[in-house]
All heavy atoms as a GROMACS GRO file, in nm:
protein
  619
    1LEU      N    1  -0.419   2.151   1.037
    1LEU     CA    2  -0.279   2.114   1.022
    1LEU      C    3  -0.196   2.232   1.069
    1LEU      O    4  -0.217   2.343   1.030
    1LEU     CB    5  -0.246   2.082   0.878
    1LEU     CG    6  -0.101   2.054   0.844
    1LEU    CD1    7  -0.056   1.926   0.916
    1LEU    CD2    8  -0.084   2.038   0.695
    2GLN      N    9  -0.101   2.204   1.158
    2GLN     CA   10  -0.014   2.308   1.209
    2GLN      C   11   0.128   2.259   1.204
    2GLN      O   12   0.160   2.147   1.244
    2GLN     CB   13  -0.051   2.342   1.353
    2GLN     CG   14   0.037   2.450   1.412
    2GLN     CD   15  -0.003   2.486   1.555
    2GLN    OE1   16  -0.108   2.448   1.601
    2GLN    NE2   17   0.078   2.562   1.621
    3ILE      N   18   0.217   2.346   1.152
    3ILE     CA   19   0.360   2.313   1.144
    3ILE      C   20   0.436   2.423   1.212
    3ILE      O   21   0.418   2.542   1.181
    3ILE     CB   22   0.404   2.302   0.995
    3ILE    CG1   23   0.327   2.191   0.923
    3ILE    CG2   24   0.554   2.278   0.986
    3ILE    CD1   25   0.352   2.184   0.776
    4ASN      N   26   0.523   2.385   1.304
    4ASN     CA   27   0.609   2.482   1.370
    4ASN      C   28   0.751   2.468   1.312
    4ASN      O   29   0.804   2.358   1.304
    4ASN     CB   30   0.615   2.456   1.520
    4ASN     CG   31   0.479   2.479   1.586
    4ASN    OD1   32   0.410   2.571   1.546
    4ASN    ND2   33   0.445   2.397   1.682
    5SER      N   34   0.810   2.581   1.274
    5SER     CA   35   0.943   2.578   1.214
    5SER      C   36   1.019   2.701   1.255
    5SER      O   37   0.963   2.807   1.275
    5SER     CB   38   0.930   2.575   1.061
    5SER     OG   39   1.055   2.581   1.001
    6ARG      N   40   1.152   2.686   1.263
    6ARG     CA   41   1.238   2.800   1.297
    6ARG      C   42   1.282   2.872   1.171
    6ARG      O   43   1.338   2.980   1.178
    6ARG     CB   44   1.359   2.751   1.374
    6ARG     CG   45   1.324   2.698   1.509
    6ARG     CD   46   1.442   2.652   1.585
    6ARG     NE   47   1.396   2.592   1.710
    6ARG     CZ   48   1.473   2.531   1.796
    6ARG    NH1   49   1.602   2.519   1.771
    6ARG    NH2   50   1.425   2.482   1.907
    7LYS      N   51   1.260   2.810   1.055
    7LYS     CA   52   1.300   2.872   0.927
    7LYS      C   53   1.173   2.896   0.846
    7LYS      O   54   1.069   2.845   0.873
    7LYS     CB   55   1.393   2.777   0.852
    7LYS     CG   56   1.525   2.753   0.925
    7LYS     CD   57   1.615   2.660   0.843
    7LYS     CE   58   1.745   2.638   0.916
    7LYS     NZ   59   1.835   2.550   0.840
    8ALA      N   60   1.192   2.974   0.739
    8ALA     CA   61   1.078   3.004   0.649
    8ALA      C   62   1.030   2.875   0.582
    8ALA      O   63   1.110   2.792   0.540
    8ALA     CB   64   1.118   3.105   0.543
    9THR      N   65   0.900   2.858   0.577
    9THR     CA   66   0.843   2.735   0.519
    9THR      C   67   0.784   2.758   0.381
    9THR      O   68   0.729   2.664   0.324
    9THR     CB   69   0.735   2.679   0.614
    9THR    OG1   70   0.634   2.780   0.630
    9THR    CG2   71   0.792   2.640   0.747
   10THR      N   72   0.797   2.877   0.328
   10THR     CA   73   0.733   2.905   0.198
   10THR      C   74   0.787   2.815   0.088
   10THR      O   75   0.709   2.772   0.000
   10THR     CB   76   0.753   3.052   0.157
   10THR    OG1   77   0.891   3.086   0.164
   10THR    CG2   78   0.674   3.144   0.252
   11ASP      N   79   0.915   2.786   0.086
   11ASP     CA   80   0.971   2.696  -0.017
   11ASP      C   81   0.914   2.557  -0.007
   11ASP      O   82   0.881   2.493  -0.108
   11ASP     CB   83   1.124   2.691  -0.008
   11ASP     CG   84   1.189   2.823  -0.044
   11ASP    OD1   85   1.128   2.901  -0.118
   11ASP    OD2   86   1.302   2.846  -0.001
   12VAL      N   87   0.898   2.507   0.117
   12VAL     CA   88   0.842   2.373   0.136
   12VAL      C   89   0.698   2.369   0.090
   12VAL      O   90   0.657   2.275   0.022
   12VAL     CB   91   0.853   2.330   0.284
   12VAL    CG1   92   0.783   2.200   0.308
   12VAL    CG2   93   0.998   2.322   0.328
   13ILE      N   94   0.622   2.469   0.125
   13ILE     CA   95   0.481   2.473   0.088
   13ILE      C   96   0.464   2.479  -0.064
   13ILE      O   97   0.383   2.405  -0.120
   13ILE     CB   98   0.411   2.592   0.155
   13ILE    CG1   99   0.405   2.570   0.307
   13ILE    CG2  100   0.273   2.616   0.098
   13ILE    CD1  101   0.359   2.690   0.385
   14LYS      N  102   0.547   2.559  -0.132
   14LYS     CA  103   0.538   2.568  -0.277
   14LYS      C  104   0.581   2.438  -0.343
   14LYS      O  105   0.517   2.390  -0.436
   14LYS     CB  106   0.626   2.682  -0.329
   14LYS     CG  107   0.572   2.820  -0.299
   14LYS     CD  108   0.667   2.926  -0.350
   14LYS     CE  109   0.622   3.063  -0.308
   14LYS     NZ  110   0.720   3.166  -0.349
   15ARG      N  111   0.687   2.379  -0.297
   15ARG     CA  112   0.743   2.257  -0.357
   15ARG      C  113   0.651   2.138  -0.339
   15ARG      O  114   0.627   2.063  -0.433
   15ARG     CB  115   0.880   2.227  -0.298
   15ARG     CG  116   0.947   2.105  -0.364
   15ARG     CD  117   1.076   2.065  -0.296
   15ARG     NE  118   1.041   2.010  -0.164
   15ARG     CZ  119   1.104   2.040  -0.050
   15ARG    NH1  120   1.202   2.127  -0.051
   15ARG    NH2  121   1.067   1.987   0.062
   16ASP      N  122   0.598   2.120  -0.221
   16ASP     CA  123   0.519   2.002  -0.193
   16ASP      C  124   0.369   2.019  -0.225
   16ASP      O  125   0.296   1.921  -0.222
   16ASP     CB  126   0.534   1.962  -0.046
   16ASP     CG  127   0.674   1.911  -0.016
   16ASP    OD1  128   0.743   1.872  -0.110
   16ASP    OD2  129   0.710   1.911   0.100
   17ASP      N  130   0.327   2.140  -0.256
   17ASP     CA  131   0.189   2.167  -0.292
   17ASP      C  132   0.092   2.104  -0.193
   17ASP      O  133   0.002   2.027  -0.228
   17ASP     CB  134   0.161   2.115  -0.433
   17ASP     CG  135   0.039   2.180  -0.495
   17ASP    OD1  136  -0.008   2.283  -0.444
   17ASP    OD2  137  -0.011   2.123  -0.592
   18ILE      N  138   0.112   2.135  -0.066
   18ILE     CA  139   0.040   2.071   0.043
   18ILE      C  140  -0.113   2.095   0.035
   18ILE      O  141  -0.190   2.002   0.053
   18ILE     CB  142   0.091   2.120   0.179
   18ILE    CG1  143   0.236   2.068   0.198
   18ILE    CG2  144   0.005   2.074   0.294
   18ILE    CD1  145   0.307   2.127   0.315
   19ARG      N  146  -0.153   2.216   0.005
   19ARG     CA  147  -0.296   2.246   0.002
   19ARG      C  148  -0.371   2.161  -0.101
   19ARG      O  149  -0.479   2.105  -0.071
   19ARG     CB  150  -0.318   2.394  -0.023
   19ARG     CG  151  -0.275   2.480   0.093
   19ARG     CD  152  -0.328   2.623   0.077
   19ARG     NE  153  -0.265   2.711   0.174
   19ARG     CZ  154  -0.306   2.724   0.299
   19ARG    NH1  155  -0.405   2.654   0.344
   19ARG    NH2  156  -0.247   2.809   0.380
   20SER      N  157  -0.320   2.148  -0.220
   20SER     CA  158  -0.390   2.068  -0.321
   20SER      C  159  -0.387   1.920  -0.287
   20SER      O  160  -0.482   1.848  -0.316
   20SER     CB  161  -0.332   2.092  -0.462
   20SER     OG  162  -0.202   2.040  -0.470
   21ARG      N  163  -0.280   1.873  -0.224
   21ARG     CA  164  -0.274   1.733  -0.181
   21ARG      C  165  -0.378   1.703  -0.072
   21ARG      O  166  -0.439   1.599  -0.072
   21ARG     CB  167  -0.134   1.697  -0.133
   21ARG     CG  168  -0.033   1.691  -0.247
   21ARG     CD  169   0.103   1.653  -0.202
   21ARG     NE  170   0.100   1.518  -0.149
   21ARG     CZ  171   0.196   1.465  -0.075
   21ARG    NH1  172   0.302   1.537  -0.045
   21ARG    NH2  173   0.188   1.343  -0.032
   22LEU      N  174  -0.396   1.799   0.019
   22LEU     CA  175  -0.495   1.780   0.123
   22LEU      C  176  -0.637   1.781   0.063
   22LEU      O  177  -0.722   1.702   0.102
   22LEU     CB  178  -0.482   1.887   0.230
   22LEU     CG  179  -0.361   1.878   0.324
   22LEU    CD1  180  -0.350   2.001   0.412
   22LEU    CD2  181  -0.367   1.752   0.407
   23LYS      N  182  -0.660   1.867  -0.035
   23LYS     CA  183  -0.792   1.874  -0.098
   23LYS      C  184  -0.819   1.748  -0.180
   23LYS      O  185  -0.933   1.709  -0.200
   23LYS     CB  186  -0.801   1.996  -0.188
   23LYS     CG  187  -0.812   2.126  -0.112
   23LYS     CD  188  -0.821   2.242  -0.207
   23LYS     CE  189  -0.820   2.373  -0.131
   23LYS     NZ  190  -0.818   2.490  -0.220
   24GLY      N  191  -0.714   1.682  -0.228
   24GLY     CA  192  -0.729   1.564  -0.311
   24GLY      C  193  -0.752   1.434  -0.235
   24GLY      O  194  -0.767   1.329  -0.297
   25ARG      N  195  -0.754   1.441  -0.104
   25ARG     CA  196  -0.777   1.318  -0.025
   25ARG      C  197  -0.917   1.265  -0.044
   25ARG      O  198  -1.011   1.340  -0.068
   25ARG     CB  199  -0.754   1.348   0.124
   25ARG     CG  200  -0.612   1.379   0.159
   25ARG     CD  201  -0.595   1.405   0.305
   25ARG     NE  202  -0.678   1.519   0.344
   25ARG     CZ  203  -0.694   1.562   0.469
   25ARG    NH1  204  -0.637   1.495   0.569
   25ARG    NH2  205  -0.767   1.664   0.497
   26LEU      N  206  -0.930   1.136  -0.032
   26LEU     CA  207  -1.058   1.070  -0.046
   26LEU      C  208  -1.129   1.072   0.090
   26LEU      O  209  -1.069   1.037   0.191
   26LEU     CB  210  -1.039   0.925  -0.093
   26LEU     CG  211  -1.162   0.839  -0.105
   26LEU    CD1  212  -1.252   0.893  -0.217
   26LEU    CD2  213  -1.121   0.697  -0.133
   27SER      N  214  -1.256   1.103   0.089
   27SER     CA  215  -1.335   1.102   0.212
   27SER      C  216  -1.414   0.972   0.217
   27SER      O  217  -1.484   0.938   0.122
   27SER     CB  218  -1.430   1.221   0.211
   27SER     OG  219  -1.510   1.219   0.325
   28VAL      N  220  -1.401   0.898   0.330
   28VAL     CA  221  -1.476   0.775   0.347
   28VAL      C  222  -1.547   0.781   0.483
   28VAL      O  223  -1.506   0.852   0.573
   28VAL     CB  224  -1.386   0.649   0.342
   28VAL    CG1  225  -1.323   0.634   0.206
   28VAL    CG2  226  -1.279   0.653   0.449
   29GLU      N  227  -1.650   0.700   0.496
   29GLU     CA  228  -1.725   0.691   0.621
   29GLU      C  229  -1.635   0.628   0.729
   29GLU      O  230  -1.549   0.544   0.697
   29GLU     CB  231  -1.850   0.605   0.602
   29GLU     CG  232  -1.951   0.668   0.512
   29GLU     CD  233  -2.013   0.793   0.568
   29GLU    OE1  234  -2.035   0.800   0.690
   29GLU    OE2  235  -2.036   0.887   0.489
   30PRO      N  236  -1.653   0.666   0.856
   30PRO     CA  237  -1.572   0.610   0.964
   30PRO      C  238  -1.576   0.458   0.972
   30PRO      O  239  -1.472   0.394   0.994
   30PRO     CB  240  -1.632   0.671   1.089
   30PRO     CG  241  -1.690   0.798   1.044
   30PRO     CD  242  -1.743   0.770   0.904
   31THR      N  243  -1.693   0.398   0.944
   31THR     CA  244  -1.702   0.252   0.951
   31THR      C  245  -1.618   0.187   0.839
   31THR      O  246  -1.553   0.084   0.860
   31THR     CB  247  -1.849   0.204   0.940
   31THR    OG1  248  -1.908   0.261   0.823
   31THR    CG2  249  -1.926   0.243   1.062
   32GLN      N  250  -1.620   0.247   0.721
   32GLN     CA  251  -1.539   0.196   0.610
   32GLN      C  252  -1.389   0.211   0.639
   32GLN      O  253  -1.310   0.124   0.610
   32GLN     CB  254  -1.574   0.267   0.481
   32GLN     CG  255  -1.503   0.213   0.359
   32GLN     CD  256  -1.536   0.289   0.233
   32GLN    OE1  257  -1.611   0.388   0.235
   32GLN    NE2  258  -1.483   0.245   0.120
   33PHE      N  259  -1.352   0.326   0.697
   33PHE     CA  260  -1.213   0.349   0.732
   33PHE      C  261  -1.168   0.249   0.837
   33PHE      O  262  -1.055   0.194   0.827
   33PHE     CB  263  -1.197   0.493   0.784
   33PHE     CG  264  -1.055   0.529   0.816
   33PHE    CD1  265  -0.962   0.545   0.716
   33PHE    CD2  266  -1.016   0.549   0.948
   33PHE    CE1  267  -0.831   0.579   0.745
   33PHE    CE2  268  -0.885   0.582   0.977
   33PHE     CZ  269  -0.793   0.599   0.877
   34GLU      N  270  -1.250   0.219   0.935
   34GLU     CA  271  -1.217   0.123   1.039
   34GLU      C  272  -1.198  -0.017   0.977
   34GLU      O  273  -1.107  -0.091   1.013
   34GLU     CB  274  -1.327   0.119   1.144
   34GLU     CG  275  -1.295   0.030   1.260
   34GLU     CD  276  -1.403   0.036   1.369
   34GLU    OE1  277  -1.480   0.133   1.372
   34GLU    OE2  278  -1.410  -0.059   1.448
   35GLN      N  279  -1.282  -0.053   0.880
   35GLN     CA  280  -1.271  -0.180   0.814
   35GLN      C  281  -1.140  -0.190   0.736
   35GLN      O  282  -1.071  -0.292   0.738
   35GLN     CB  283  -1.389  -0.200   0.719
   35GLN     CG  284  -1.382  -0.331   0.644
   35GLN     CD  285  -1.498  -0.346   0.544
   35GLN    OE1  286  -1.585  -0.261   0.535
   35GLN    NE2  287  -1.496  -0.452   0.467
   36ILE      N  288  -1.102  -0.082   0.668
   36ILE     CA  289  -0.976  -0.080   0.593
   36ILE      C  290  -0.858  -0.100   0.688
   36ILE      O  291  -0.767  -0.180   0.660
   36ILE     CB  292  -0.961   0.052   0.516
   36ILE    CG1  293  -1.066   0.060   0.406
   36ILE    CG2  294  -0.823   0.069   0.458
   36ILE    CD1  295  -1.079   0.197   0.341
   37LEU      N  296  -0.859  -0.031   0.801
   37LEU     CA  297  -0.748  -0.043   0.898
   37LEU      C  298  -0.742  -0.185   0.957
   37LEU      O  299  -0.636  -0.240   0.975
   37LEU     CB  300  -0.763   0.060   1.009
   37LEU     CG  301  -0.742   0.205   0.969
   37LEU    CD1  302  -0.760   0.296   1.089
   37LEU    CD2  303  -0.608   0.225   0.904
   38THR      N  304  -0.857  -0.243   0.986
   38THR     CA  305  -0.861  -0.379   1.038
   38THR      C  306  -0.803  -0.479   0.939
   38THR      O  307  -0.725  -0.564   0.976
   38THR     CB  308  -1.007  -0.420   1.072
   38THR    OG1  309  -1.059  -0.329   1.168
   38THR    CG2  310  -1.013  -0.560   1.130
   39GLU      N  311  -0.838  -0.462   0.812
   39GLU     CA  312  -0.780  -0.550   0.709
   39GLU      C  313  -0.630  -0.533   0.698
   39GLU      O  314  -0.558  -0.632   0.680
   39GLU     CB  315  -0.848  -0.523   0.574
   39GLU     CG  316  -0.992  -0.570   0.570
   39GLU     CD  317  -1.064  -0.534   0.441
   39GLU    OE1  318  -1.002  -0.470   0.353
   39GLU    OE2  319  -1.180  -0.571   0.428
   40ARG      N  320  -0.582  -0.413   0.707
   40ARG     CA  321  -0.437  -0.390   0.702
   40ARG      C  322  -0.366  -0.452   0.823
   40ARG      O  323  -0.258  -0.508   0.811
   40ARG     CB  324  -0.407  -0.243   0.695
   40ARG     CG  325  -0.440  -0.182   0.563
   40ARG     CD  326  -0.402  -0.036   0.556
   40ARG     NE  327  -0.440   0.021   0.431
   40ARG     CZ  328  -0.431   0.149   0.401
   40ARG    NH1  329  -0.381   0.233   0.491
   40ARG    NH2  330  -0.467   0.196   0.287
   41GLU      N  331  -0.428  -0.442   0.940
   41GLU     CA  332  -0.369  -0.504   1.059
   41GLU      C  333  -0.361  -0.656   1.044
   41GLU      O  334  -0.269  -0.717   1.096
   41GLU     CB  335  -0.454  -0.471   1.182
   41GLU     CG  336  -0.440  -0.328   1.228
   41GLU     CD  337  -0.535  -0.293   1.342
   41GLU    OE1  338  -0.617  -0.379   1.380
   41GLU    OE2  339  -0.528  -0.181   1.394
   42GLN      N  340  -0.454  -0.716   0.974
   42GLN     CA  341  -0.458  -0.858   0.952
   42GLN      C  342  -0.366  -0.901   0.839
   42GLN      O  343  -0.353  -1.021   0.812
   42GLN     CB  344  -0.600  -0.905   0.925
   42GLN     CG  345  -0.693  -0.886   1.043
   42GLN     CD  346  -0.840  -0.911   1.006
   42GLN    OE1  347  -0.873  -0.933   0.892
   42GLN    NE2  348  -0.926  -0.904   1.107
   43GLY      N  349  -0.303  -0.807   0.774
   43GLY     CA  350  -0.208  -0.838   0.666
   43GLY      C  351  -0.272  -0.868   0.535
   43GLY      O  352  -0.210  -0.930   0.448
   44LYS      N  353  -0.396  -0.825   0.517
   44LYS     CA  354  -0.462  -0.850   0.387
   44LYS      C  355  -0.402  -0.756   0.283
   44LYS      O  356  -0.368  -0.642   0.311
   44LYS     CB  357  -0.612  -0.828   0.400
   44LYS     CG  358  -0.680  -0.933   0.484
   44LYS     CD  359  -0.830  -0.922   0.477
   44LYS     CE  360  -0.892  -1.029   0.564
   44LYS     NZ  361  -1.037  -1.016   0.565
   45LEU      N  362  -0.396  -0.806   0.161
   45LEU     CA  363  -0.340  -0.728   0.052
   45LEU      C  364  -0.436  -0.620   0.007
   45LEU      O  365  -0.559  -0.632   0.024
   45LEU     CB  366  -0.308  -0.821  -0.066
   45LEU     CG  367  -0.210  -0.933  -0.034
   45LEU    CD1  368  -0.189  -1.018  -0.158
   45LEU    CD2  369  -0.080  -0.881   0.019
   46VAL      N  370  -0.383  -0.518  -0.053
   46VAL     CA  371  -0.463  -0.409  -0.104
   46VAL      C  372  -0.542  -0.455  -0.226
   46VAL      O  373  -0.488  -0.519  -0.314
   46VAL     CB  374  -0.370  -0.291  -0.144
   46VAL    CG1  375  -0.449  -0.181  -0.212
   46VAL    CG2  376  -0.298  -0.239  -0.022
   47GLY      N  377  -0.669  -0.429  -0.230
   47GLY     CA  378  -0.752  -0.469  -0.342
   47GLY      C  379  -0.728  -0.384  -0.465
   47GLY      O  380  -0.710  -0.434  -0.575
   48SER      N  381  -0.727  -0.255  -0.452
   48SER     CA  382  -0.711  -0.164  -0.564
   48SER      C  383  -0.618  -0.049  -0.524
   48SER      O  384  -0.626   0.000  -0.413
   48SER     CB  385  -0.847  -0.109  -0.603
   48SER     OG  386  -0.829  -0.008  -0.700
   49THR      N  387  -0.536  -0.008  -0.616
   49THR     CA  388  -0.445   0.104  -0.590
   49THR      C  389  -0.490   0.232  -0.661
   49THR      O  390  -0.419   0.330  -0.658
   49THR     CB  391  -0.302   0.069  -0.638
   49THR    OG1  392  -0.306   0.044  -0.778
   49THR    CG2  393  -0.249  -0.051  -0.564
   50GLU      N  394  -0.610   0.228  -0.719
   50GLU     CA  395  -0.658   0.342  -0.795
   50GLU      C  396  -0.666   0.470  -0.712
   50GLU      O  397  -0.643   0.579  -0.764
   50GLU     CB  398  -0.796   0.312  -0.856
   50GLU     CG  399  -0.791   0.206  -0.963
   50GLU     CD  400  -0.930   0.172  -1.015
   50GLU    OE1  401  -1.026   0.244  -0.980
   50GLU    OE2  402  -0.943   0.073  -1.085
   51GLN      N  403  -0.704   0.459  -0.585
   51GLN     CA  404  -0.725   0.577  -0.504
   51GLN      C  405  -0.599   0.624  -0.432
   51GLN      O  406  -0.601   0.722  -0.359
   51GLN     CB  407  -0.836   0.552  -0.402
   51GLN     CG  408  -0.968   0.519  -0.470
   51GLN     CD  409  -1.074   0.478  -0.374
   51GLN    OE1  410  -1.044   0.448  -0.257
   51GLN    NE2  411  -1.197   0.471  -0.417
   52MET      N  412  -0.490   0.556  -0.452
   52MET     CA  413  -0.363   0.592  -0.386
   52MET      C  414  -0.290   0.700  -0.466
   52MET      O  415  -0.297   0.703  -0.587
   52MET     CB  416  -0.272   0.471  -0.374
   52MET     CG  417  -0.320   0.366  -0.281
   52MET     SD  418  -0.196   0.233  -0.273
   52MET     CE  419  -0.279   0.122  -0.164
   53PHE      N  420  -0.218   0.785  -0.393
   53PHE     CA  421  -0.137   0.887  -0.459
   53PHE      C  422  -0.015   0.821  -0.524
   53PHE      O  423   0.034   0.722  -0.472
   53PHE     CB  424  -0.090   0.989  -0.355
   53PHE     CG  425  -0.196   1.081  -0.302
   53PHE    CD1  426  -0.239   1.069  -0.171
   53PHE    CD2  427  -0.255   1.176  -0.382
   53PHE    CE1  428  -0.336   1.152  -0.122
   53PHE    CE2  429  -0.353   1.259  -0.334
   53PHE     CZ  430  -0.394   1.246  -0.204
   54PRO      N  431   0.036   0.877  -0.632
   54PRO     CA  432   0.160   0.826  -0.689
   54PRO      C  433   0.274   0.833  -0.587
   54PRO      O  434   0.282   0.925  -0.511
   54PRO     CB  435   0.189   0.921  -0.805
   54PRO     CG  436   0.056   0.979  -0.839
   54PRO     CD  437  -0.021   0.985  -0.711
   55GLY      N  438   0.354   0.727  -0.580
   55GLY     CA  439   0.463   0.722  -0.485
   55GLY      C  440   0.427   0.651  -0.357
   55GLY      O  441   0.512   0.632  -0.270
   56THR      N  442   0.302   0.612  -0.338
   56THR     CA  443   0.257   0.543  -0.218
   56THR      C  444   0.304   0.399  -0.218
   56THR      O  445   0.293   0.329  -0.317
   56THR     CB  446   0.101   0.547  -0.208
   56THR    OG1  447   0.058   0.681  -0.206
   56THR    CG2  448   0.054   0.474  -0.084
   57PHE      N  449   0.360   0.353  -0.107
   57PHE     CA  450   0.400   0.213  -0.093
   57PHE      C  451   0.281   0.134  -0.039
   57PHE      O  452   0.207   0.180   0.047
   57PHE     CB  453   0.516   0.199   0.005
   57PHE     CG  454   0.647   0.246  -0.053
   57PHE    CD1  455   0.690   0.373  -0.034
   57PHE    CD2  456   0.727   0.156  -0.123
   57PHE    CE1  457   0.810   0.417  -0.085
   57PHE    CE2  458   0.848   0.198  -0.178
   57PHE     CZ  459   0.890   0.328  -0.159
   58TYR      N  460   0.264   0.011  -0.091
   58TYR     CA  461   0.157  -0.073  -0.045
   58TYR      C  462   0.202  -0.219  -0.038
   58TYR      O  463   0.299  -0.258  -0.110
   58TYR     CB  464   0.030  -0.061  -0.130
   58TYR     CG  465   0.051  -0.100  -0.275
   58TYR    CD1  466   0.026  -0.230  -0.319
   58TYR    CD2  467   0.096  -0.008  -0.366
   58TYR    CE1  468   0.044  -0.266  -0.450
   58TYR    CE2  469   0.116  -0.044  -0.500
   58TYR     CZ  470   0.089  -0.172  -0.540
   58TYR     OH  471   0.107  -0.207  -0.671
   59LEU      N  472   0.139  -0.297   0.045
   59LEU     CA  473   0.175  -0.438   0.063
   59LEU      C  474   0.134  -0.518  -0.059
   59LEU      O  475   0.017  -0.521  -0.096
   59LEU     CB  476   0.106  -0.494   0.188
   59LEU     CG  477   0.134  -0.639   0.223
   59LEU    CD1  478   0.283  -0.660   0.252
   59LEU    CD2  479   0.051  -0.680   0.345
   60GLN      N  480   0.230  -0.582  -0.123
   60GLN     CA  481   0.201  -0.659  -0.244
   60GLN      C  482   0.188  -0.807  -0.217
   60GLN      O  483   0.105  -0.875  -0.275
   60GLN     CB  484   0.313  -0.636  -0.347
   60GLN     CG  485   0.290  -0.711  -0.477
   60GLN     CD  486   0.405  -0.691  -0.572
   60GLN    OE1  487   0.511  -0.654  -0.533
   60GLN    NE2  488   0.381  -0.718  -0.698
   61GLU      N  489   0.269  -0.859  -0.125
   61GLU     CA  490   0.272  -1.004  -0.103
   61GLU      C  491   0.326  -1.036   0.034
   61GLU      O  492   0.411  -0.965   0.086
   61GLU     CB  493   0.362  -1.068  -0.211
   61GLU     CG  494   0.383  -1.216  -0.196
   61GLU     CD  495   0.485  -1.267  -0.297
   61GLU    OE1  496   0.530  -1.195  -0.386
   61GLU    OE2  497   0.520  -1.385  -0.284
   62ILE      N  498   0.278  -1.145   0.091
   62ILE     CA  499   0.334  -1.205   0.212
   62ILE      C  500   0.364  -1.349   0.177
   62ILE      O  501   0.275  -1.424   0.141
   62ILE     CB  502   0.238  -1.199   0.333
   62ILE    CG1  503   0.202  -1.053   0.363
   62ILE    CG2  504   0.301  -1.265   0.455
   62ILE    CD1  505   0.098  -1.037   0.472
   63ASP      N  506   0.492  -1.389   0.184
   63ASP     CA  507   0.527  -1.525   0.145
   63ASP      C  508   0.510  -1.624   0.258
   63ASP      O  509   0.465  -1.590   0.368
   63ASP     CB  510   0.669  -1.530   0.085
   63ASP     CG  511   0.778  -1.506   0.185
   63ASP    OD1  512   0.750  -1.496   0.307
   63ASP    OD2  513   0.896  -1.501   0.141
   64SER      N  514   0.545  -1.750   0.234
   64SER     CA  515   0.525  -1.857   0.331
   64SER      C  516   0.609  -1.839   0.459
   64SER      O  517   0.579  -1.896   0.560
   64SER     CB  518   0.554  -1.992   0.267
   64SER     OG  519   0.690  -1.996   0.225
   65MET      N  520   0.714  -1.755   0.449
   65MET     CA  521   0.798  -1.730   0.567
   65MET      C  522   0.756  -1.600   0.636
   65MET      O  523   0.830  -1.545   0.717
   65MET     CB  524   0.944  -1.725   0.525
   65MET     CG  525   0.994  -1.857   0.470
   65MET     SD  526   1.164  -1.850   0.411
   65MET     CE  527   1.252  -1.797   0.556
   66GLN      N  528   0.639  -1.549   0.600
   66GLN     CA  529   0.581  -1.426   0.655
   66GLN      C  530   0.663  -1.302   0.623
   66GLN      O  531   0.655  -1.200   0.692
   66GLN     CB  532   0.559  -1.438   0.807
   66GLN     CG  533   0.460  -1.547   0.846
   66GLN     CD  534   0.323  -1.522   0.786
   66GLN    OE1  535   0.268  -1.412   0.794
   66GLN    NE2  536   0.266  -1.624   0.723
   67ARG      N  537   0.742  -1.307   0.518
   67ARG     CA  538   0.815  -1.188   0.472
   67ARG      C  539   0.717  -1.103   0.391
   67ARG      O  540   0.636  -1.154   0.313
   67ARG     CB  541   0.935  -1.226   0.385
   67ARG     CG  542   1.043  -1.297   0.464
   67ARG     CD  543   1.158  -1.331   0.377
   67ARG     NE  544   1.112  -1.432   0.279
   67ARG     CZ  545   1.193  -1.496   0.194
   67ARG    NH1  546   1.324  -1.472   0.194
   67ARG    NH2  547   1.145  -1.582   0.110
   68ARG      N  548   0.727  -0.974   0.411
   68ARG     CA  549   0.637  -0.882   0.343
   68ARG      C  550   0.711  -0.816   0.225
   68ARG      O  551   0.825  -0.772   0.241
   68ARG     CB  552   0.586  -0.774   0.438
   68ARG     CG  553   0.499  -0.836   0.545
   68ARG     CD  554   0.464  -0.729   0.650
   68ARG     NE  555   0.372  -0.787   0.744
   68ARG     CZ  556   0.246  -0.746   0.761
   68ARG    NH1  557   0.202  -0.645   0.692
   68ARG    NH2  558   0.169  -0.802   0.849
   69PHE      N  559   0.644  -0.807   0.112
   69PHE     CA  560   0.699  -0.742  -0.006
   69PHE      C  561   0.611  -0.625  -0.042
   69PHE      O  562   0.488  -0.639  -0.048
   69PHE     CB  563   0.708  -0.842  -0.122
   69PHE     CG  564   0.801  -0.956  -0.092
   69PHE    CD1  565   0.752  -1.072  -0.031
   69PHE    CD2  566   0.933  -0.947  -0.125
   69PHE    CE1  567   0.838  -1.176  -0.001
   69PHE    CE2  568   1.020  -1.053  -0.095
   69PHE     CZ  569   0.972  -1.168  -0.034
   70TYR      N  570   0.672  -0.512  -0.066
   70TYR     CA  571   0.596  -0.390  -0.095
   70TYR      C  572   0.621  -0.345  -0.236
   70TYR      O  573   0.725  -0.369  -0.293
   70TYR     CB  574   0.637  -0.278   0.004
   70TYR     CG  575   0.594  -0.312   0.145
   70TYR    CD1  576   0.677  -0.386   0.230
   70TYR    CD2  577   0.473  -0.270   0.194
   70TYR    CE1  578   0.639  -0.416   0.360
   70TYR    CE2  579   0.430  -0.301   0.322
   70TYR     CZ  580   0.515  -0.373   0.405
   70TYR     OH  581   0.476  -0.404   0.532
   71GLN      N  582   0.523  -0.273  -0.290
   71GLN     CA  583   0.530  -0.219  -0.422
   71GLN      C  584   0.503  -0.068  -0.411
   71GLN      O  585   0.435  -0.024  -0.318
   71GLN     CB  586   0.425  -0.281  -0.514
   71GLN     CG  587   0.429  -0.237  -0.658
   71GLN     CD  588   0.548  -0.296  -0.731
   71GLN    OE1  589   0.597  -0.402  -0.695
   71GLN    NE2  590   0.596  -0.223  -0.827
   72ARG      N  591   0.560   0.012  -0.501
   72ARG     CA  592   0.535   0.155  -0.499
   72ARG      C  593   0.450   0.192  -0.619
   72ARG      O  594   0.485   0.157  -0.733
   72ARG     CB  595   0.666   0.231  -0.502
   72ARG     CG  596   0.651   0.378  -0.479
   72ARG     CD  597   0.787   0.444  -0.464
   72ARG     NE  598   0.768   0.579  -0.415
   72ARG     CZ  599   0.866   0.661  -0.393
   72ARG    NH1  600   0.989   0.621  -0.412
   72ARG    NH2  601   0.842   0.780  -0.348
   73LYS      N  602   0.344   0.264  -0.597
   73LYS     CA  603   0.254   0.305  -0.706
   73LYS      C  604   0.326   0.410  -0.789
   73LYS      O  605   0.380   0.506  -0.738
   73LYS     CB  606   0.123   0.360  -0.654
   73LYS     CG  607   0.033   0.401  -0.767
   73LYS     CD  608  -0.102   0.443  -0.723
   73LYS     CE  609  -0.177   0.486  -0.849
   73LYS     NZ  610  -0.310   0.526  -0.825
   74GLN      N  611   0.320   0.391  -0.918
   74GLN     CA  612   0.382   0.486  -1.012
   74GLN      C  613   0.292   0.604  -1.043
   74GLN      O  614   0.175   0.597  -1.034
   74GLN     CB  615   0.419   0.415  -1.141
   74GLN     CG  616   0.518   0.306  -1.118
   74GLN     CD  617   0.650   0.353  -1.059
   74GLN    OE1  618   0.702   0.455  -1.095
   74GLN    NE2  619   0.704   0.278  -0.964
   0.00000   0.00000   0.00000
């Protein structure tokens, strides 16, 4: 990860706790990741939100008029 900035980034790094968030990511096999992306492209709903970070938006519903409704994980 590389960030270029004209100002000091120490405040951003401390506030957003980037290093611990990167360490907290879930590692999945490439085939599983590809399957997840394919399902999202097809508009399938998320099965479980357990592995999502708080504040993540996810697709909750697609109605009969193809409108998409999103929910935010608390």
